[in-house]
N, C-alpha and C positions, 0 to 999 in steps of 0.2 A: 503496500500499498506504501502510496506518494506523502511525504509529513503533513502539515496542515498547510494549507493555504498562506502564503506570507504575506502581507500588506504592501501590494505597491502602491499605494495611490501619492507614496512622495517619494517616489524611487528616480533617480536620475536620469534622462533621457537615452545615455551610453548604458545604462544596464539595461535599461526595459529592450534598446533596438540587439545587444548582445544575448542578452533572454530568449527574444526572439529569433536570432540566428543557429542560436545551439537547438532550440527547442528544434527548429526544420533541419539542420543536421543531423541532429540526433533520431529525428523520425525516417528522414529518406535512408542513413545509413543504416539502422536496423533493418529497413525495407530492403533492404539489398542481401539479406541472409538467404530469401528465397531465390535469387536467380543465383548464386554463388553455391546454392545447393543442387540446381539444376543443373549447371555446367557440369558440375564434378559428377554428376552419374554418365554425364557422355562418355566416361573413363572407366563403368562398370563397376565401379565401384557401390557396394550395397548401402543401405541407410546405417548401420549396427559399425560398419567401419567410416563414415563420414563424419557421423556424431562423435567417434572414440577422438579422430583427427582434432576434432572443432574444441573438443572440450580438454583435450593434452594442452593444447598451447594457448588455452585462455586460463587453465587453471595457474598459470603463475600467478595472471595479473591480480585475478579472485582472492587467491591467497594473501597475496600483499595488499590488496584494496581491505581483507577480512583485518588482518594484525594491524593498517593504521588505524581502522576504525576503533578498533580492541586496543588500545594503547591507554593505560592508569585505568579503565573500567574494569570494575569486581567480573572474573571469570562466569564464567555460563554455569548454571545448577543445572542436574542431571534434568530433571525436567524441560529445562530451555532448549540443553539439547538434543532431546527427542524430538519438541518441537521446530526446531532450525531442520534435524534430519526430515522430518514429515515432509516439511514447508520445498527442502532442497527437493524428495523425490516430487510431488507433483508440482511445484510452480517451474521447475527446471529442467529434471530429469526425464520424467514421466511424458512431461509436453511439448519438451524437445525432440525425443523422440519419436510421438507419436506422428507430431507433424515433419520431421525429415522424413517417416515413411509414409505419409500421403503425398509429401511430393515426388514419387515418384510417380503416381497415376493423376495427377488433375495440375494445370497452370499455375504459374506463378500468383495469377491476378486474382484467382477464384482462391487460391491459398489464404491469401491478406484480405480477402472478406470475408470469409469465415470468420478467421482470427479477429476481425474488428470489432465480430460480435459478442465478445467478451464480455462489454458493463455491462447489456440486458443481460447474462448468461450470468453475474453478480448480482443483478438484483430479483431474477425467480431465486437462484440458492437462497437467498437471504429470503425471500418468500417461505421457499418450504423447508426452511432448517430454523428459521426463527420468526415466522408467520409476518414479517414485515409486508405492510400494505402497498399494491401496487397501483397508482393510479390511472385513468381514463387517459391522461397524455402521455404516460409511462406504454402501456399497451398499445397506443396509436403506432410509439414510438420502434416495439416489438415487429407489429405487423409489417411497418415501413422496411426496416431491415432483413426479416429474415422473406418477406418478396424478396428485395432485390437479388440474396444470394440463390433462395431460388430461381430466378430468372437467369444468373447466369450459370449456375447448377445443370437448367433444364436444356443449353444450350449446348452443355459439354460434355451430357448424355448420348445428345446424337450425335457428338461427333466419336466419343471414346468408349458408350455404352458402360456395363457393369465396372468397369476400371473407375470411371472418375465417381460413380458411386462410393466403390470401396476410396478411396480416396477422400472424396469429402467427408467418409463418417471417420475417419482415421483422423484427419487436421482438426475436428469439431471435436472429436474425443480430444485434441490435443489445447481448443480453447477455452472445455472446462475442466479440464487440468488444472488450467493454469486461474481459473475462474477461484476453484478451489484455496489454490494458495490467496488467492485475494483475499477469500473472504475470512480464511482463517490467521492471520496474518495482522489482523489491527492491533491484537493491545501488545504482540510480538515486537513491532515496530517500534511501539512506543517505550518500550522498556532495553530495548537495545540501540533504537536508531535504524533511520532504514539504510545507511551506508554497513554500516556493521553484519545488520542480516543479509544483504544483498550478498557481502562477499560472503559471508559463512555459507548461508541457501546454497548457492551459487558452485561454491569448492565441492559441498557434497556432492551436489549433482554432477562436479567434474570428476568423483573419484567415482560414483556409478557407473557413467559412461564407460568408463575406462575396465571397471570390473565386468561390465555385461558383455564387452571386445573380447576379453582374458576366456570367458566363458563359452562365449559364442562362435567364436572363431581361432581357428588357429593361429600362432604367430607370423605365420609364413605370409595371413593377409595383409600383415602390415606394410608389407611391399603394394606397394602403390606406385604408379607412374608419375610424374616427378611434378607436374600442372596440378595434380590433385593438392599434393604438401603447401603447396604457395596458394592454393585456393583456400584449403582447410586455414592456412595463416593468416589471411588477408580474411576469411570470417569470423576467427576468435577474436581479432584487435578490429579492426572498421569497422564489422556487423554487430559485434556480442559486447567487449568491453568498451570498446570508447562511447556505443550511443548510452550505456548504464551512466554511464561517467557526463556526456553532455548533457542528461536530460533530467537529473539529477541538481547539475550548475543553476538548468534555465527553469526549475523548481525554485532553489533560492531568489530568481530576481521576476519571476512572474508569478509565479505560483502555482498549485498544481493544478487548478480547473482550468485556467489559461494554456499550459501547458498542454494538458490533455486538448484543446483545441485546434491547436497550432498541427497537435500531433495527423489530425484528422487528412493532412497531405501524404502522410504512407501508404496507403490504397493507391491514390494515383500516382508518387512514385513509382511503386512497383510495376502500376498498369506499363506506364512509360519505359522503365527499363527493361519490362519483360519483352515490349515489340521490339527498343531498337538491340536488345544484346540475344534476346533468346527468338526472337523473328514469331512470338507469338501474335495470335490474331487479335486486332483493336476492330469492334466493329459495334452498333449500335445495344445489342447485348448487354454487352460491356459496362458499357458508360452506363446506360439509363438503370442497371444494377447494381453500380457503385456509387449513383446520386442518391439512389432509395436504401443503400446502407450508410453512409454518411449524413443522411440527412434524419435517420430513426436514431443511429448513435448520437448524435447535433441534440435530438431533442430530449434523450437521455441524460447528457451532458448535465442540459439547463434545467431537468427538473427536479424538484425537491423533495428529497427523500422521506 
C-alpha cells in the first residue's frame, strides 16, 4: 500500500514538476516489463527460467533497499516475518509467476489492461472479506473496466482461441494475487514503512523464484542465449527496481492519489511499445477497450470508500 497522501498544496513548482516526471517515468518503465518478457520468449526460454533470472538479478538491489530502510529500526518479530513472507509470496512471487506465464499466450496490451483492474479487485476483496460497501458509482466503474477488458479479450479469442482464455485467466490470477497483497499490507506498512516492506517482501519473492527454478529445472537450464541475460538485466533494473523507487519518490512529491492518476499512462505506453517493438496490432477494439478500462479505474480512484 502506498504511504498516506502528502500535502502538496504548498509544494514548490519544481518539486511538483519533478514528481510528475518521476510518476510518468515509473509508470512507463514498469509497463515495459511485459515487452521485455515477450521478447525473451522469442528465444525459447520458459516462464520459470525467465522469472528466475529477473529476480536473481534484482535481488541485490532489493536486499540493499531492505537493509537501508531497516537501519536503526527494531528487528522484525516472528509474526512480522510470517506476514512479510506471506505478502512476498502473494504480492511478488505468485503475482509475477502468473503474469509471466500468462504473457506466453496473450498480447502485452491485454495483459496490461487486465492488471489495471487491480483497484476494482481490491474493492471487491474489501466487500468479500470485511463487508465494505460498494457504491453505485463504484459498480458503474466496475462495469466500464470489465467491459473494456472483455472487448479486447473477445477480439484476441477470435485470433488465438483457447490460448487467449488461458493467458487471460493466468494474468487475472496475477491481478488477484497482488490485490490480496494490497488488501493485507496496510497495517504492516504502518509498522515497517513502505520502503522497508517493499525491500523485504521483494527479497522473499526473489528467493522463492530462485528456489522454484532449482526444484523444477535442471541447472543446465541456466544456459540461455546471451540476449536473454541482457533482457533479464534490463527487466530487473529498468522495469523492476527503478520504477519502485521512482514511484515512491513521486508519491513523496505529489501524494499517492495524484501519482496513481498519472500512472494511468501505463496501459497506453504498453500498447504503444507493443505496436512499435513487438508488432502487435493497433485497432479500434484495443483503443475502445483501453478507454473503457481507464475510465472505470479513474472513477474508482476518485470515489470515496
